[in-house]
KOLPAMI-128191 format. One record per residue (C-alpha): residue in three letters; x, y, z. Coordinates in steps of 0.5 Angstrom, whole numbers, plus 2048, in hexadecimal, padded with zeros to 3 digits. Last residue first. Example, Ala and Ser with C-alpha at 12.3 -4.5 7.8 and 13.67 -1.06 7.14 Angstrom:
2
Ser81B7FE80EAla8197F7810
//
This chain:
390
Ala836839832Pro83C83D833Ser83D84382EArg842843829Leu83F841824Ala839845825Leu83D84B825Thr84084A81FMet83984881CAla83784F81EGlu83D85281BVal83A84F815Ala834852814Ile835859816Gln83B859811Pro83885680CAsn83285B80CVal82C85680CAsn829855805Ala82484F806Ala82A84B803Leu82F84E808Arg82A84C80EGlu82984580CArg83184480CCys831847812Lys82C842815Met83083C811Ile83683F815Ala83283F81CAsp83083881BThr83683581AArg838839821Arg832837824Leu83482F822Thr83C830824Gln83983282BGlu83482C82BAla83A82882AThr83E82A82FSer84582F82FAla84C82F831Arg84D82882EAla84A829827Val84D82F827Ala85482C827Glu852826823Val85082A81DGlu85782E81EHis85B82881EArg856825818Arg85982B814Asp85B82780DGlu85582280EAsn85082880DAla84A82580ALeu84B82080FGlu84B81880DVal845815811Pro846810817Ala84281481CGly844816822Phe83E81A825Gln84381F826Val84781E820Ala84281E81CLeu83F82581FVal84682881EAsp846826817Arg83E829816Tyr84182F819Phe847830814Ala84282E80EVal83E834811Leu844838811Glu84583780ALeu83E838808Leu83E83F80BAla844840807Leu84183F801Asp83B843803Leu840849804Ser8428487FDAsp83B8487FAArg83984E7FELys83F8527FBIle83D84F7F4Arg8368517F5Thr8378587F7Ala83C8597F1Arg8378587EDSer83285C7F0Lys8378627F0Gln8388617E9Met8308607E7Thr82F8677EBGlu83586A7E6Leu8328677E0Glu82B86A7E2Lys82F8717E3Leu8338717DCAla82C86F7D9Gly8298757DCAla82E87A7DAGly82F8777D3Gly8288797D2Arg82987F7CDVal83187F7CALeu83687E7D0Gly83B8847D0Lys8418857CBAsn83C8897C6Leu8388877C0Gly83488B7BBLys83988B7B6Gly83F8877B7Ser8438847BDSer84287E7C1Gly84587F7C9Glu83E87C7CCGly83A87A7C7Tyr8368757CAVal83986F7C8Lys83F8717CAArg83D8737D1Leu83A86C7D1Glu8408697CFAla84486C7D4Thr84086B7DAGlu8408637D8Val8488637D7Glu8488677DEAsn8438637E1Leu84885C7DFAla84D85F7E2Thr84B8607E9Thr84685A7EAAla84A8537EBAla84F8577EFAsp84B85C7F3Ala8468557F4Asp84B8527F7Glu84E8587FBThr8478587FESer847851800Thr84D852804Lys84B858807Val84585580ALeu84984F80DArg84E854810Glu849858813Ala845851816Ala84D84F818Thr84E85681CIle84785681FCys84784F822Glu84F851824Ala84C857828Val84785382BGly84C84E82EThr84F84782CLeu84C846826Ser853844822Arg85183D823Pro84C83C81EIle84F842819Ser85583E817Leu85083A812Val84F84080EAsp85684380EAsp85883C80CArg85383C806Arg855843804Arg85C841804Arg85B83A7FFAla85783E7FAGlu85D8437FAGlu86283D7F9Asp85D83B7F3Leu85F8347F0Ala85C82F7F5Leu8578347F8Arg8548367F1Arg8548307EFAla85082D7F4Arg84B8337F3Gly84A8307EDIle84A8297EEAsp84382B7F3Gly8438247F7Gln8448277FEAla84A82C7FCAla84E82A803Arg84E823801Ala8508247FAAla8558297FCAsp858825802Leu85881F7FCAla85B8247F7Val8618257FCAsp86381E7FDHis86281C7F6Pro8678217F4Val8638257EFGly8658247E7Asp85F8277E5Arg85B8227E0Thr85D81C7E4Val85F81E7EBLeu8598237EBVal85481E7E8Asn8568187EDAla85581D7F3Val84E81E7F0Ala84C8167F0Glu8508157F7Thr84C81B7FBSer8458177F7Pro84181B7F3Thr83B81E7F6Gly83581D7F2Leu8318207ECThr82A8207EAVal8278227E3Val8208247E4Arg81C8247DECys81882B7DFArg81182D7DESer80F82C7E5Arg8158307E8Ile8138367E4Thr80B8367E8Ile80F8337EFIle8138397F0Met81B8377F0Asp81F8357F6Asp81B82F7F7Pro81E82C7F1Ser82582E7F5Pro82C8317F4Ala8298347EDCys82B8347E5Leu8268367E0Leu8278337D9Trp8228367D4Val8228337CDThr8208377C7Arg81F8347C0Pro8178347C0Pro81683A7C3Pro8138397CBGlu80C8397CDGlu80C8377D5Ile8148397D6Ala8138407D2Lys80D8417D7Leu81083F7DDLeu8168437DCAla81284A7DDAsn80E8477E3Ala8148457E6Ala81884C7E5Ala81284F7E9Glu8128497EEThr81A84B7EEVal81F8467ECArg8258447F0Asp82483D7F0Ala82683E7E9Asp82D83E7EAAsp82F83D7E3Phe82A83D7DELeu82E83A7D8Val82A83C7D2Ile82A8387CCArg8288397C5Trp8298337C0Arg82B8317BAGly82C8357B4Leu8328397B5Thr82F83F7B8Pro82883C7BBAla8228407BAGly8208457BFAla81B8457C4Ala8218447C9Lys82384B7C8Leu81C84D7CBVal81C8487D1Leu82384B7D3Glu8218527D3Arg81A8517D6Thr81F84D7DCGln8248537DCArg81E8587DDVal81A8547E2Ser8208547E6Tyr82584E7E7Ser82784E7EFLeu82D8517F3Gly82F8557EDGlu8308537E5Pro82D84C7E7Arg8318477E2Val8318457DCPhe8348417D6Thr8318427CFVal83383C7CAAsp83183D7C2Pro8378427C1His83C83D7C5Ser8418417C8Gly84183E7CFVal84883B7D0Glu8448347D0Val83F8357CBGln8448387C6His8488327C7Cys84282C7C6Asp83F8307C0Asp8468307BDCys8478297BEHis84C8257C3Gly8478247C9Cys84381F7C5Gly83D8217C8Gln83781E7C4Asp83A81D7BDPro8388237B9Cys83A8277C0Leu83482C7C2Leu8308287C6Ser8368247CAAla83982C7CBAla83382D7CFPhe8338277D3Ala83A8297D4Thr8398307D7Ala83382D7DBAla8378287DEAla83C82D7E0Ser8378327E3Arg83482D7E7Leu83B82A7E9Ala83A82B7F0Pro83582A7F6Gly82F8277F2Thr82A82A7EDPhe82A82A7E5Leu82382C7E3Trp82182C7DBAla81C82F7D6His81B82E7CFThr81B8267CFMet81D8217CCGly81C8197CDThr8168197C7Gly81B81B7C1Arg8168197BCGly81A8197B6Gly81C8207B1Ala8238207B2Ile8238257B7Ala81E8207BBGlu82381A7BBAla82981F7BDAla8248217C3Ala82381A7C4Ser82A8187C4Ala82C81F7C9Ala82781C7CEArg8298157CEArg8308187CFMet82D81C7D5Val82A8177D8Asp8308137D8Ile8348187DBAla82F8197E1Arg8308127E3Asp8378127E2Gln8388187E6Gly83E8157E9Ile84381A7E7Leu84081F7E2Asp8478217DFGly84781D7D9Phe83F81F7D6Val8428227D1Thr84581D7CEMet84D81B7CF
//
């Protein structure tokens, strides 16, 4: 299977990437390679990072993405020396992080083909960081390729968007995602269908729901909220549970990593060293570097916490959209078909206008979290609005 095998239902995007990989190979061989450009923007509701990773492998592979060679394998597992995978260290890309990337991207490729920077969540770049990135995209080194990923072209500032070639990815069908889970992961077909519907085209999310019992439990907890909001106390409890779960997710993802990073930094600055002129404490500059690391780690934990909360909110949005579909009698497949009885119960107990207002309350909560409002306050306001009659 080639590197594009997991890009279900993306034939048009795959064709664009294959043509570009062929043009890139022609350019490496000394030809014109006019179909290749140095800045790409991958957009769509799902598969953005997967598509960018596959494209990176096709650029470095001698056979344009065979899926079997060392280059393809190294890109897939994230260990290729010429590919830098980047996510924001905190809630957004800082100027410092972006400038470090620009400097690293300016170097020549190690293995002689391309140096690639895969810039995930590029919509989280700040205005100042965007200015640093813009110059690198405008005047790239001859062998450097930038692959940016964002939900929509409109999420990027126009000066960057206008300098990128946009690859738009669609939402794969439920059946297509389910078939992948069945054939590649051995998931029973009914379980695969439920996971594919709930994930709404995100194959990574679908795989977690199909294979990870904890992921299914988390989803069940979130989807039990609409019918549990019978009073103010229940609203506060539900909000506390959502925020607590997101905090636990952040702790699980960062605790071990933080310890390793801190230990390595202390070692760099000489803690525990022995010899003439050395002591067991940090050398000059170490305390400042340690404080900077701690600040970055806190920001990273906050980002993971917000991402976890946002996933829960999106699941609630999908639930209320299902409710609205039932209320209008729309002949559509429900994202939460496996919980149809709960969806129908909420639909019978409310009006379409109430459902729309509840959906708006969830979206407002997402906006508040993005604006750095205290999560507990924002989520409590949302749960109270979900309970309150129109």
